[in-house]
C-alpha positions in Angstrom: 0.0 0.0 0.0 1.4 3.4 -1.0 1.6 6.6 1.1 -1.6 7.6 -0.7 -3.4 4.5 0.5 -2.4 4.8 4.2 -5.4 7.0 4.9 -8.0 4.6 3.7 -11.6 5.8 3.0 -11.8 8.8 5.4 -10.9 12.2 3.9 -7.2 13.2 4.2 -8.0 16.5 6.0 -10.1 14.7 8.7 -7.4 12.1 9.3 -4.6 14.7 9.5 -6.7 16.8 11.9 -7.2 13.7 14.0 -3.6 12.9 14.0 -2.9 16.5 15.1 -5.2 16.2 17.9 -3.7 12.9 19.1 -0.3 14.3 18.6 -1.1 17.3 20.7 -2.5 15.2 23.4 0.3 12.6 23.4 3.1 15.0 22.9 4.6 13.2 19.9 6.4 16.1 18.3 4.9 17.9 20.2 5.9 20.4 21.2 9.6 20.5 22.4 11.4 23.1 24.3 14.7 24.7 23.5 16.5 26.4 26.3 18.8 29.3 25.7 21.7 27.7 27.4 22.5 24.0 27.8 19.1 22.4 27.1 16.3 21.8 29.7 13.7 20.7 27.1 9.9 19.9 27.5 7.4 19.2 25.0 4.7 21.2 23.3 4.6 19.6 21.0 6.2 16.4 20.1 8.6 17.2 21.5 12.0 15.7 22.6 15.5 16.8 23.0 14.7 18.9 19.9 12.4 21.8 19.9 9.0 20.7 18.7 10.5 18.2 16.5 12.2 15.2 18.0 15.5 13.9 17.0 17.5 10.9 17.8 20.9 9.7 18.0 22.7 6.4 18.8 25.6 4.4 17.8 25.2 1.3 19.8 21.9 0.1 21.2 22.0 -2.1 24.3 20.0 -1.4 27.4 22.0 -1.2 30.6 21.1 0.2 34.0 22.9 3.5 34.7 24.8 3.5 38.0 22.3 6.0 39.4 19.5 3.4 38.8 21.3 0.3 39.8 18.3 -1.0 41.6 16.4 -1.1 38.4 16.8 -4.5 36.6 18.2 -3.9 33.1 16.7 -5.3 30.0 19.2 -6.2 27.3 18.5 -5.4 23.7 21.0 -6.5 21.0 22.4 -4.0 18.6 20.2 -2.9 15.7 16.4 -2.5 15.6 14.4 -5.0 17.6 11.8 -7.0 15.7 8.4 -8.0 16.5 7.4 -4.7 18.2 3.9 -5.2 19.4 0.9 -3.5 17.8 0.5 0.1 19.1 3.8 -0.2 21.2 5.6 3.1 20.5 7.5 6.0 21.8 5.1 8.8 22.6 7.3 11.6 24.0 10.7 12.6 25.1 12.1 14.9 27.7 15.7 15.9 28.5 17.2 17.4 31.7 20.5 18.0 29.8 22.1 16.7 26.5 22.9 13.4 28.3 20.1 12.7 30.5 16.6 11.9 29.1 13.5 10.0 29.4 11.2 8.3 26.7 7.6 7.8 27.5 6.1 4.8 25.6 2.9 3.1 25.3 2.5 -0.8 25.4 -0.6 -3.1 25.1 -1.9 -4.3 28.5 -5.3 -5.4 29.9 -6.4 -1.9 30.4 -5.8 -1.0 26.8 -2.4 0.8 26.4 -0.2 1.3 29.5 2.4 3.8 30.1 6.1 2.6 30.2 9.3 4.7 30.8 13.0 4.4 29.8 15.9 6.6 30.9 19.4 7.3 29.4 22.3 9.0 31.0 24.6 9.0 28.0 22.6 10.8 25.4 20.7 7.8 24.2 23.6 5.3 23.8 22.0 3.0 26.4 18.6 2.9 27.9 17.3 1.4 31.2 13.7 0.3 31.4 12.2 1.9 34.5 9.3 0.5 36.6 6.0 1.1 34.9 4.2 4.2 36.2 0.6 3.7 37.5 -1.0 5.2 34.5 -2.5 4.3 31.0 -2.2 6.1 27.6 -5.5 7.9 26.7 -6.9 6.3 23.5 -10.1 6.3 21.7 -12.9 4.7 23.9 -11.2 5.1 27.2 -12.8 7.1 29.9 -10.0 9.3 31.3 -12.3 10.7 34.0 -12.1 7.2 35.6 -8.5 6.2 34.5 -5.2 7.7 35.2 -4.4 8.7 31.5 -1.1 10.5 30.4 0.3 11.5 27.1 3.3 13.5 27.9 6.5 13.6 30.0 8.4 16.5 31.4 11.5 16.6 33.6 12.3 19.9 35.3 15.6 18.5 36.8 17.3 15.2 36.7 15.1 14.0 39.6 11.8 16.0 39.4 9.6 15.0 36.6 5.9 14.8 35.5 3.6 12.6 33.5 0.6 14.5 32.3 -2.3 14.8 29.9 -4.9 14.8 31.4 -3.9 13.3 34.7 -0.8 14.5 36.5 1.8 12.3 38.2 5.0 13.5 40.0 8.4 11.8 40.6 11.3 13.1 42.7 13.6 10.2 42.2 14.3 10.3 38.4 11.3 8.3 37.3 11.4 5.2 39.6 8.4 6.0 41.6 5.4 8.3 40.8 2.6 9.8 42.9 -0.7 10.8 41.3 -1.5 14.5 41.9 -5.2 15.3 42.3 -6.8 18.5 40.9 -7.4 20.0 37.5 -6.9 18.2 34.2 -3.6 19.0 32.4 -3.3 19.7 28.8 0.4 21.1 28.5 3.5 21.6 30.5 6.9 23.5 30.1 9.7 24.8 32.3 11.0 28.5 32.2 12.8 30.6 34.7 13.0 27.9 37.3 9.3 27.5 37.3 7.0 24.7 35.9 4.0 25.9 33.9 0.9 24.0 33.1 -2.2 24.7 31.0 -5.2 23.2 32.9 -9.0 22.9 32.7 -11.9 21.6 34.9 -13.7 19.4 32.6 -13.4 17.0 29.6 -14.4 19.5 27.0 -10.9 20.7 26.3 -9.8 21.2 23.6 -12.9 23.0 22.6 -15.2 25.4 24.4 -13.8 25.6 28.0 -12.0 27.8 30.3 -8.3 26.9 30.2 -6.1 28.4 32.8 -2.3 28.8 33.0 -0.6 28.0 36.3 3.0 27.9 37.6 4.8 26.3 40.6 8.4 25.7 41.6 9.6 22.2 40.4 8.3 19.5 42.6 5.7 21.7 44.4 2.0 21.0 44.5 1.2 24.7 45.2 0.2 26.0 41.9 -0.5 29.6 41.3 -2.7 31.1 38.6 -0.8 33.1 36.0 -2.4 36.5 35.0 -3.4 35.6 31.4 -6.8 35.6 30.0 -7.0 32.7 27.5 -9.6 32.4 24.8 -10.6 28.8 25.1 -13.3 28.7 22.3 -12.8 26.4 19.3 -9.1 25.4 19.7 -8.0 21.9 18.7 -4.6 21.5 19.9 -2.0 23.4 22.0 1.7 24.0 22.3 3.9 25.6 24.9 7.5 26.4 24.2 10.3 28.1 26.3 13.7 29.5 25.5 15.3 31.0 28.7 12.8 33.3 30.3 10.7 33.5 27.0 7.4 31.6 26.8 5.0 31.0 23.9 1.6 29.5 24.4 -0.3 28.7 21.1 -3.8 27.3 20.6 -4.4 26.0 17.2 -7.6 25.4 15.3 -9.1 22.2 13.9 -8.3 22.0 10.1 -10.9 19.3 9.6 -13.7 21.9 10.0 -12.3 25.2 8.6 -9.3 27.5 8.7 -9.2 29.0 12.1 -6.4 31.4 13.1 -4.1 30.3 15.8 -4.1 32.2 19.2 -0.5 33.1 20.3 0.5 34.4 23.7 4.1 35.5 24.6 5.9 36.4 27.7 9.5 37.8 27.8 9.7 37.6 31.6 9.1 34.0 32.7 5.3 34.4 32.8 4.8 37.7 34.6 3.4 39.8 31.7 2.0 38.8 28.4 1.2 40.0 24.9 -1.1 38.5 22.2 0.5 38.0 18.7 -1.3 37.4 15.4 -1.3 34.2 13.4 1.4 35.0 10.9 0.2 32.4 8.3 -3.4 33.5 8.4 -2.6 37.2 8.3 -0.6 36.8 5.2 -3.1 35.2 2.9 -6.0 33.6 4.8 -5.3 30.5 2.9 -3.0 29.0 5.5 -3.0 28.8 9.3 -0.2 28.3 11.8 -0.2 24.7 13.1 3.2 24.6 15.0 5.9 26.9 16.4 9.6 26.5 17.2 12.0 28.8 19.1 15.6 29.3 19.3 17.6 31.9 21.4 17.9 35.5 20.3 14.3 36.0 19.4 14.3 33.6 16.4 10.9 32.0 15.9 9.8 29.5 13.0 6.3 28.4 12.3 4.6 25.8 10.1 1.9 27.0 8.0 -0.6 24.5 6.6 -3.7 24.6 4.4 -6.8 22.6 4.9 -7.6 20.7 1.7 -7.6 17.2 0.2 -3.9 17.7 -0.7 -2.6 20.0 2.1 0.3 22.2 1.4 2.7 23.7 3.8 5.1 26.5 4.2 7.6 28.0 6.7 7.3 31.5 8.3 10.2 33.1 10.2 10.5 35.9 12.6 13.8 37.2 14.0 12.4 39.6 16.7 10.3 37.2 18.8 7.1 37.2 16.6 6.5 40.8 16.1 7.2 40.8 12.4 7.3 37.8 10.1 8.7 37.2 6.7 6.7 35.9 3.6 5.9 32.2 4.1 8.1 30.0 1.9 7.5 26.5 0.5 9.1 23.3 1.8 10.2 21.1 -1.0 11.2 17.5 -0.7 8.8 16.3 2.0 5.3 14.9 1.8 2.8 15.9 4.6 5.1 18.0 6.8 3.8 18.3 10.3 6.8 19.0 12.8 9.1 21.8 12.8 12.2 22.6 15.0 14.9 25.2 15.1 18.5 24.4 16.0 19.8 27.9 15.6 18.6 31.4 14.1 19.4 30.0 10.7 18.8 26.3 10.8 15.4 24.8 10.7 14.3 21.2 10.6 10.9 19.9 9.3 9.6 16.3 9.6 6.7 14.3 8.4 3.5 14.4 10.5 2.3 11.4 12.6 0.8 8.8 10.3 -2.6 7.1 10.7 -3.8 4.0 8.7 -2.6 0.7 7.4 0.0 0.1 4.8 3.4 1.5 3.9 4.7 5.2 4.3 7.9 7.0 4.2 8.8 9.4 7.1 11.1 12.3 6.0 13.3 14.9 7.6 14.5 18.0 5.7 16.8 20.7 7.0 17.4 24.4 5.8 20.5 26.2 6.7 19.4 29.6 5.5 16.0 30.3 7.2 14.0 28.2 4.8 15.2 29.4 1.5 16.8 26.1 0.5 16.1 22.6 1.9 18.0 19.3 1.9 16.7 15.9 2.8 18.8 14.5 5.6 17.0 11.4 6.7 14.1 9.1 5.7 12.6 5.8 6.8 10.3 3.5 5.0 7.8 2.0 7.5 4.8 -0.3 7.7 1.8 1.4 9.3 -0.5 -0.4 11.7 -2.5 2.2 13.5 -1.0 5.4 14.4 2.7 5.8 13.9 4.4 8.5 16.2 6.5 11.3 15.3 8.5 13.7 17.4 11.1 16.5 16.6 13.1 18.8 18.8 16.6 20.3 19.7 18.1 20.3 23.1 20.9 22.8 22.0 22.1 24.4 18.9 24.0 21.2 18.2 21.9 18.3 19.6 18.6 17.3 18.3 16.4 14.2 17.8 13.7 12.9 15.5 11.3 10.1 16.4 10.4 8.6 13.0 8.7 5.3 13.9 7.5 3.2 16.9 10.9 2.8 18.5 13.2 4.5 16.0 15.2 7.7 17.1 17.5 9.7 14.9 20.2 11.9 16.5 22.3 14.9 15.2 25.2 16.4 17.2 26.1 18.9 14.6 23.0 21.1 14.4 21.0 18.9 12.0 23.4 18.3 9.1 24.1 14.7 9.9 21.7 12.3 11.6 22.3 8.8 13.0 19.6 6.1 13.4 19.1 3.9 16.5 16.4 2.5 18.7 14.9 2.7 22.1 13.6 -0.4 23.9 9.7 -0.4 23.5 8.3 -3.1 25.8 
């Protein structure tokens, strides 16, 4: 079955919109975070040592228990790609405390449907240790997350303090070996900025959609959440993304392309969430034929956005700002890639774009393209032919100007250590 057959009988725009909603909820690309300094990354979307687009690196693949987790029984995986990966077993999200220490949230079949599993690396992904399963399931179609502890994203604020979220919230203070369920509001998105953890929350199951989302913040590991003074328009949005770069925070709410073109709502803070301004959708404002579907940030005020069109054969372009989103260039095309859906920035000049998550049955090719001149020219740097059997994940992001990762398949992670010019392929153990 070809790429065109993967989507089956349903309309392409409906499927792509559904994939975007799932991706936003599961942080597959989601939405990553690029710090101005070393790299404390968390996903907005997809997510991810890379910013909003996941990357991957590895030279050898054998799972061992890091010395700091010596009590966790290691599971050995021989070099190369494991075979026989169970249906629906896949990486959902990545989070990194620094360029070497990271976590992969995965899903695996279980009696409850799909259960959450967690792996940790302390050497940049060369080796992974399988951690004890957290007490959570992965939200999927047909599951009642008002009665189950459902999660879709992972965020570590430090090497010990981390969160599983979406819509439930779990906290760990020992690097992911033990988790405590936190009661309270449902969580849509999380990020770290200025030493604070931020979360987008709501009170009922109607989000995304007509609801009253609220942004809150707390010190890492604290349960004392304070409401951030930001009035958010919660009507009509389909997915969300939160990105940080040093003290700069972007919160974006995106429309649902399956229904109509809806301009994104963008909120920006330059002072770690104390004050906010509202920015216009640069894609919608340009021609009203495209809307913004994802953002990516780099230090120095550089912002790149993915513009997409709602149609049976969706087109995409990239828009760039060098002053934090006050002014944008004219959107430019992205040649060499089919159905782009993830974007990440390694530096003010270098942009990476990857294929969207795939839904369906058959074969498909995931692609990754990179521009070194702010989107003027593009080069294909990695691709992977894959068999689709449900929803294939995708994630893209940079932890620093040099290190980034791309999740192209259920357990496949590509890594770059030179800013996106060269990528190496490896695997993470998916239970």
